C-alpha positions in Angstrom: -9.1 20.8 -39.6 -6.3 18.3 -39.8 -6.4 15.6 -42.4 -7.7 12.3 -41.3 -5.0 9.8 -40.7 -5.1 6.3 -42.2 -6.9 3.7 -40.3 -4.7 1.6 -38.0 -3.5 -1.8 -39.1 -1.2 -3.2 -36.3 -3.6 -4.6 -33.8 -1.2 -7.4 -32.6 -4.0 -9.9 -32.4 -1.6 -12.7 -31.3 -0.4 -10.7 -28.2 -2.8 -10.8 -25.2 -3.2 -7.4 -23.4 -1.3 -7.1 -20.1 -2.5 -5.8 -16.8 0.3 -5.8 -14.3 -0.4 -6.1 -10.6 0.7 -3.4 -8.2 3.8 -4.0 -6.3 2.7 -3.1 -2.8 1.0 -5.4 -0.4 -2.7 -5.0 -0.1 -2.8 -2.1 -2.6 -3.8 -3.8 -5.9 -7.5 -2.7 -5.7 -6.7 1.0 -5.1 -7.4 3.6 -7.8 -4.7 4.7 -10.3 -4.0 8.1 -8.6 -3.6 6.4 -5.2 -1.1 3.9 -6.6 0.8 6.6 -8.4 1.2 8.6 -5.2 2.3 5.5 -3.4 4.9 4.9 -6.1 6.4 8.3 -5.1 6.9 6.9 -1.6 7.9 3.3 -2.2 10.4 2.4 -4.9 8.7 0.3 -7.6 12.0 -1.5 -8.0 12.3 -2.8 -4.4 8.9 -2.2 -3.0 10.5 -0.3 -0.1 11.0 3.2 1.2 13.5 5.3 3.1 11.4 8.1 4.7 13.1 10.9 6.5 11.0 12.0 9.4 11.4 15.7 10.3 7.9 16.5 11.7 8.9 16.4 15.4 8.4 20.2 15.7 4.6 19.9 15.5 4.5 19.0 19.2 8.2 19.3 20.4 9.3 22.6 18.9 12.9 23.0 17.6 14.2 19.7 18.8 17.9 18.8 18.5 19.0 18.5 14.9 16.0 20.4 13.6 16.8 23.9 14.8 17.7 24.9 11.2 16.0 22.6 8.8 17.4 24.5 5.8 20.9 23.6 7.0 20.4 20.1 8.5 17.6 18.5 6.4 17.6 20.1 3.0 21.1 18.6 2.2 19.7 15.2 3.2 16.6 15.4 1.1 18.2 14.0 -2.2 19.0 10.8 -0.3 15.5 10.2 0.9 12.7 8.5 -1.0 10.2 10.6 1.0 10.1 13.4 3.5 7.6 13.3 6.3 7.0 16.8 7.6 4.4 19.6 8.3 3.0 22.0 5.8 4.7 24.9 7.5 8.1 23.4 7.0 7.2 22.3 3.5 6.1 25.7 2.4 8.8 27.7 4.2 11.9 25.6 3.8 11.8 22.7 1.4 12.7 23.7 -2.2 9.8 23.1 -4.6 12.4 21.5 -6.9 12.4 18.5 -4.6 11.0 15.6 -6.6 10.8 12.9 -4.0 7.7 11.9 -2.1 6.2 14.1 0.6 4.1 12.7 3.5 2.2 15.5 5.2 1.6 15.4 9.0 -2.1 16.0 9.2 -2.9 15.6 12.9 -1.9 17.7 15.8 -3.0 20.0 18.7 -1.4 19.3 22.0 2.3 20.0 22.8 4.6 18.0 25.0 3.1 20.0 27.9 -0.3 18.3 27.5 -1.9 14.9 26.9 -0.6 14.0 23.5 -3.4 11.7 22.5 -5.8 14.7 22.4 -5.1 15.3 18.7 -7.4 16.6 16.1 -7.1 16.8 12.3 -5.0 19.9 11.7 -4.8 20.0 7.8 -7.5 20.0 5.2 -7.2 17.6 2.3 -7.6 20.6 -0.1 -4.4 22.1 1.2 -2.6 18.7 0.9 -3.8 18.5 -2.8 -2.6 22.1 -3.3 0.8 21.1 -2.0 0.9 18.0 -4.3 1.9 15.7 -1.5 2.0 11.9 -1.8 0.2 10.9 1.4 -1.1 12.3 4.7 -0.2 11.0 8.1 -2.3 10.8 11.2 -1.4 9.7 14.7 -3.5 6.9 16.3 -3.2 6.3 20.0 -4.5 2.8 20.7 -4.9 2.5 24.4 -4.5 6.3 24.9 -6.9 8.5 26.8 -8.4 9.8 23.5 -8.1 6.6 21.6 -11.6 6.8 19.9 -11.0 10.4 18.9 -7.7 9.6 17.2 -9.2 6.5 15.4 -12.0 8.7 14.1 -9.4 11.3 13.0 -7.9 8.5 10.9 -11.2 7.2 9.5 -12.4 10.7 8.5 -9.1 11.2 6.7 -9.4 7.8 5.0 -12.8 8.7 3.7 -11.4 11.9 2.2 -8.3 10.1 0.9 -10.4 7.6 -0.9 -12.5 10.4 -2.4 -9.5 12.3 -3.7 -6.9 9.6 -4.3 -4.7 10.5 -1.3 -3.0 7.6 0.6 -3.3 7.8 4.4 -0.5 6.7 6.7 -1.5 5.7 10.2 1.2 6.2 12.8 0.8 4.1 15.9 1.5 5.8 19.2 2.0 3.9 22.5 -0.8 4.4 25.0 0.4 5.1 28.6 -1.0 1.8 30.0 0.1 -0.5 27.2 3.4 -2.3 27.0 5.5 -1.7 23.9 5.5 -5.3 22.7 4.5 -7.3 19.7 1.0 -8.0 21.1 0.3 -4.3 21.5 1.6 -3.4 18.0 -0.3 -6.3 16.3 -3.4 -4.9 17.9 -2.7 -1.2 16.9 -1.5 -2.0 13.3 -4.3 -4.3 12.5 -6.9 -1.8 13.8 -5.5 0.9 11.6 -5.4 -1.4 8.5 -8.9 -2.8 9.2 -10.3 0.7 9.3 -8.8 1.7 6.0 -5.2 3.1 6.5 -3.2 2.5 3.3 0.0 1.9 5.1 1.1 1.9 8.8 4.1 3.2 10.6 5.1 1.4 13.8 8.0 0.6 16.1 10.4 -2.3 15.9 10.4 -4.8 18.7 13.0 -7.6 18.8 10.5 -10.4 19.7 7.6 -10.7 17.3 8.1 -8.0 14.7 7.7 -10.6 12.0 4.2 -11.4 13.3 3.3 -7.7 13.3 4.3 -7.4 9.6 2.5 -10.7 8.7 -0.7 -9.8 10.4 -0.9 -6.3 8.9 -2.5 -6.6 5.4 -1.0 -3.3 4.2 2.7 -2.2 4.1 4.3 -1.7 7.5 7.1 0.9 7.8 9.4 0.9 10.8 9.7 4.1 12.9 13.2 5.0 13.8 12.5 6.0 17.4 15.0 7.6 19.8 18.6 8.2 18.9 20.8 5.0 19.4 24.3 4.3 18.2 24.7 4.1 14.4 25.5 0.4 14.4 22.5 -0.4 16.5 20.2 1.7 14.2 21.5 -0.2 11.2 21.0 -3.5 13.0 17.4 -2.5 13.8 16.9 -1.5 10.1 18.3 -4.7 8.8 16.3 -6.9 11.2 13.0 -5.0 10.4 13.5 -5.4 6.6 14.4 -9.1 7.0 11.2 -9.6 9.1 8.8 -8.0 6.7 9.0 -4.2 6.9 8.4 -2.3 3.7 11.0 0.3 4.7 11.8 2.8 7.5 10.7 6.2 8.6 13.8 7.4 10.4 14.5 10.8 11.8 16.7 11.2 14.9 18.9 8.3 14.0 19.8 10.1 10.8 19.7 13.9 11.5 21.3 13.5 15.0 24.0 11.2 13.7 27.6 12.6 13.7 27.6 12.1 9.9 24.0 12.4 8.7 24.6 12.1 5.0 26.7 9.0 5.5 24.1 7.5 7.8 21.1 8.0 5.4 23.2 6.4 2.6 24.0 3.4 4.8 20.3 3.1 5.7 19.4 3.2 2.0 21.9 0.5 1.3 20.3 -1.8 3.8 16.7 -1.1 2.7 17.2 -1.0 -1.1 20.5 -2.8 -1.8 20.4 -5.7 0.7 23.6 -4.8 2.6 24.1 -6.6 5.9 24.9 -4.7 9.1 28.6 -5.1 8.9 28.7 -3.9 5.3 26.4 -1.0 6.0 28.3 0.1 9.1 31.6 0.0 7.2 29.9 2.1 4.5 28.8 4.6 7.1 32.4 4.8 8.5 34.0 5.2 5.1 31.5 7.9 3.9 31.7 9.6 7.3 35.5 9.9 7.1 35.2 11.3 3.6 32.5 13.9 4.3 33.4 14.7 7.9 31.2 15.0 10.9 28.2 17.3 10.7 28.7 21.0 11.3 27.6 22.2 14.7 
């Protein structure tokens, strides 16, 4: 047996013990493992995230820009804080040497040919743990035909997440009969947070996004939405951050850009470095001219 060491002497009796608060809104009472996983998604330095969403194929198939994820997305991964994707793409295409966060798409079922709100849970939490992901994402269709079903998908996943230390991201989807405005998104985001989601992804609206962020007690991440001009996407990112978003989950506005690597770096500069729109767009143009347009 090893020899007994000498009894300790330095107890620093004049230094009170410290217990730092967690840096994310509404997350201080979560367990250590949950906070650790969230720290792989959100930067502890800025409290924000740049998520790269590449999960569109789970209901759309090989959409534009995602035909060959090994060629279009893997080169972008080092610039993202987090990838949002399916387990099929994670296992088949993403190198296991990727050290950023991974948010796993956990709901699915219908394709674009059917009623999209008719989703079920499509991944077990055991597989998510096996894949060592940082969070699981579930779509919630407030106002949709299968609204209650998708809310229950989320609450079941929240229960499992709390049991195993897995954060759950609720993704708001617009119901067919609901206007895409701040009133709708305040409703959708608050319902998700009230029922236990650890953070929420939602869309940006010019009028009232600040009220959406303020009334949601957990971090709110802006969805990138459809492809728009790069300057407009950077403007939307800047406005969302200024109005309370804890980051972005952007897909098409990055991987469908003419210069995706330049675009994701410009988005990062807005989210983490505080660049304004003019500075970020100039950065995009400069980097784009150096790296060239994406290969077709």
